[in-house]
N, C-alpha and C positions, 0 to 999 in steps of 0.2 A: 777670765780674770785679766788677760792681757789688755782687753779693751777698757776695762775699769781703770787700769793703771795709766794707759795712754791718755784717756780723757781727763783723769785727775791731773796728770803731769802737764798737760797742755792747757789746763785751766778752763776746760769746756764744761762749765757747770750744768747747763741744760742737757747736754749730751750725756753727761755722767748720771744725772738724775733719771734719765730714760732707761738706764740699765737696772733700775730697781723696781720691783713690783709695787703697786700702789699701797699694798698692805704689808710691806716688808717689815720684819722685826730683826734688829741687830742688838745682840747682848754684849755687854762689856765683861771683862774678866772680873770675877767677884772680889779679887784682891786689889783692884785699882781704886784709887781715891775717888775718882769720878766714874762710878760704875752704873750710870743710868742706862736703861734700855731705850733704844731709839726705835720709834714706831712710825711707819708710813713714809711716803716720799717727802712729806713736809718735814718730818723729823730728820731725814737725811739732808735736806736742804739747809736746815738749821745747823746740823753738824758741820756741813761744808763751810758755812759762814763763820761759825764760832772757831773752828779749828784753823782755818786759813787766816782768820783775822789777827791772830797773834804772831804770825810768821810773815816775814818779808818774802821768803821763798820757802816752799815745802814741796819736795818731790817724793815719790813713792817708788821703792825698789821691791820686787817680789820674785820669789822662787816658788813655783806652784807644783803640787802633786795632785793629780786628779784620779778619781775612782772610775771614771768612764760613764757615770750616770748622772751628770750634772752636779756632782759633789767634788769639792776640792779643799785642800789644806794649803795654806801659803805661809812661807817664812818671809817676813816683811821687815822693811826699814823705812821710816820717815827720815829723810835727809832735810834738815831745816836750817834756816837762818832767822834769828829773832828780829822782829820789826824794830823794837826799841833798842836792843843791845847790839845787834849785828853779829852776835855770837852764833857760830855754826855748830851743829850737833847732829847726832843720829839717835833715833829712838827705835829700838828693836821690839817687835811684837810678832804674834802669829795670828792667823785668821782662818776660820773654817767657813765655807760658803756652800749654800745649797741654791742651785739655779733651776729654773724651769723655763724653757723656751727662750733662753738667753738673758733672762732677767733674774736678779737676785731676789729670792723669796725669804731667805733667812740667813743670818750670819752670826758669828760669835768671835770676839777678840779673846786672845789668850796671851799669857806671859811667855809661854814656851811652845815651840814648834811641836814637840812630841804630844802635847795635849791637844793641839789642833788635829794632828794625824789620828789620834785616838777617837776624837769626836766624829770623824768622817769614816771610821772603820779601817784606817790604814796603819794603826798602831800595832805594836807587837803584843 
């Protein structure tokens, strides 16, 4: 997860995309207004373009807990500055990640960190 964050924050689009399996699937939290499933590396590339396109600056902060078998839950924050408004803000979310051979094969966004922990088997 650290390399995902580093490449995102450094704006390394191509390097970031390399960290995803060709057939990756990333699910949004069902409660989110935009809860589309992102499929494949092309979908991740589109997410990169769309998400970064509205922000003048967007950095990612992550605190990760791993299960030890390529599975992790992350408590995350997007730290943003709007392109048009210049307004700074923080968007909190959680993420569950399943990796194989150092590439993300599946992921899911959550509103709350305990839900991500539960998804990867680290919940109570």
